[in-house]
C-alpha positions in Angstrom: -0.2 0.2 0.2 1.5 3.5 -1.0 0.1 6.1 1.2 0.1 9.5 -0.7 1.8 12.8 1.2 -1.7 13.9 2.0 -2.3 10.7 4.2 1.0 10.9 5.7 1.0 14.2 6.6 -2.7 13.6 8.3 -1.9 10.6 10.0 1.1 12.4 11.2 -1.0 15.4 12.6 -3.4 12.9 14.4 -0.7 11.0 16.0 0.2 14.6 16.9 -3.1 14.9 18.5 -3.0 11.7 20.0 0.0 12.5 22.3 -1.1 16.1 22.5 -4.4 14.8 24.3 -2.0 12.7 26.8 0.2 15.6 27.6 -3.2 18.0 28.3 -4.0 15.4 30.9 -0.9 14.8 32.6 -0.3 18.4 32.9 -3.4 18.9 34.4 -4.3 21.9 31.4 -7.7 20.2 31.1 -9.2 23.5 29.6 -6.7 23.3 26.7 -8.9 20.0 25.8 -11.0 22.8 24.0 -8.5 22.8 21.4 -8.5 18.5 21.4 -11.8 18.2 20.9 -14.2 19.2 18.2 -17.0 21.5 20.0 -19.8 18.5 19.6 -17.6 15.8 20.4 -19.0 12.3 22.1 -16.5 11.2 25.1 -17.7 8.3 26.6 -14.8 6.9 29.8 -17.7 4.3 30.9 -15.7 1.6 30.7 -12.9 3.2 33.4 -16.0 4.4 35.7 -16.0 7.7 34.5 -18.9 9.6 32.5 -20.1 9.6 29.3 -20.8 13.6 28.0 -19.6 16.4 25.9 -16.6 18.3 25.4 -17.2 20.4 27.8 -18.9 18.5 30.4 -16.0 16.0 30.4 -13.4 19.1 31.1 -15.6 20.0 34.4 -15.8 16.5 35.2 -12.0 16.4 34.8 -11.3 19.6 36.8 -13.6 17.8 39.8 -12.0 14.8 39.9 -8.3 14.6 39.1 -6.9 16.4 42.1 -7.7 12.7 43.9 -5.2 11.9 41.3 -1.6 13.9 42.4 0.6 11.7 40.1 -0.7 9.9 36.4 0.9 9.3 33.0 -0.6 8.2 29.9 1.8 6.0 27.4 -0.3 5.8 23.9 1.4 3.2 21.5 0.0 1.0 18.5 -1.8 3.6 16.8 -3.8 2.7 13.8 -5.1 5.3 12.2 -7.3 4.7 8.8 -7.9 8.1 7.5 -10.7 9.1 4.8 -10.7 12.4 3.6 -11.8 14.7 6.4 -12.3 12.3 8.7 -10.5 9.2 10.0 -10.8 6.8 12.7 -8.1 5.5 15.1 -7.3 2.7 17.9 -5.1 3.7 19.9 -3.5 1.9 23.0 -3.0 3.3 26.0 -1.2 2.5 29.4 -1.5 4.8 32.4 -0.3 4.1 36.1 -2.3 6.3 38.6 -1.5 7.2 42.3 -4.7 7.8 43.9 -4.2 10.0 47.0 -6.4 9.1 49.9 -7.3 10.0 53.8 -4.5 10.0 56.3 -2.0 9.8 53.9 -2.3 7.0 52.1 -2.1 6.3 48.5 -3.3 3.6 45.9 -1.7 3.1 42.7 -3.6 1.5 39.7 -2.3 0.3 36.5 -4.7 1.0 33.8 -5.0 -0.8 30.4 -7.4 0.9 27.7 -7.6 1.4 24.0 -8.8 4.7 22.6 -11.8 3.9 19.9 -11.7 7.2 18.3 -13.2 9.0 15.3 -11.3 12.0 14.0 -12.4 15.0 11.9 -10.5 17.7 9.7 -11.7 21.4 11.3 -10.4 25.1 9.9 -7.6 24.7 13.2 -6.5 21.4 12.3 -7.5 17.9 13.0 -9.7 17.0 16.1 -11.5 14.1 18.2 -15.1 14.3 17.3 -15.6 11.1 19.3 -13.7 8.7 21.9 -15.0 5.6 23.5 -12.5 3.9 26.2 -12.5 0.1 25.7 -11.2 -0.9 29.2 -8.5 -3.9 29.0 -7.6 -3.9 32.6 -7.1 -2.8 36.0 -4.5 -3.5 38.4 -5.2 -1.8 41.9 -2.2 -2.0 44.3 -2.8 -1.0 47.8 
């Protein structure tokens, strides 16, 4: 399969978008997700115990809940991206270790493995995620 220069460029831009999502979340710059998701995005984190909602609802949720997680990291790999003109789909593996702060200075460590099932859309501002569904692979809780 020979890729056009446009498709190579599109795939690289989408990969940058995927990595930018992780950097924004890990650095707790949740309002910057407005530049990652389309305004009408559908986001479903229910497989890992979080809500389903639109972009602004998810941003508000992250502001509220992520204070319980002082340390976390998203590692993305195996991004399978298919471009079709101004839209694209993707399946992205994510490994997400998290430290959860508990009362009395105790912590829990969670190791979360999941897949992001994505839809992307080219906008005037570049590629954006228009739909993201988390598909859980595993969660390990290490008290």
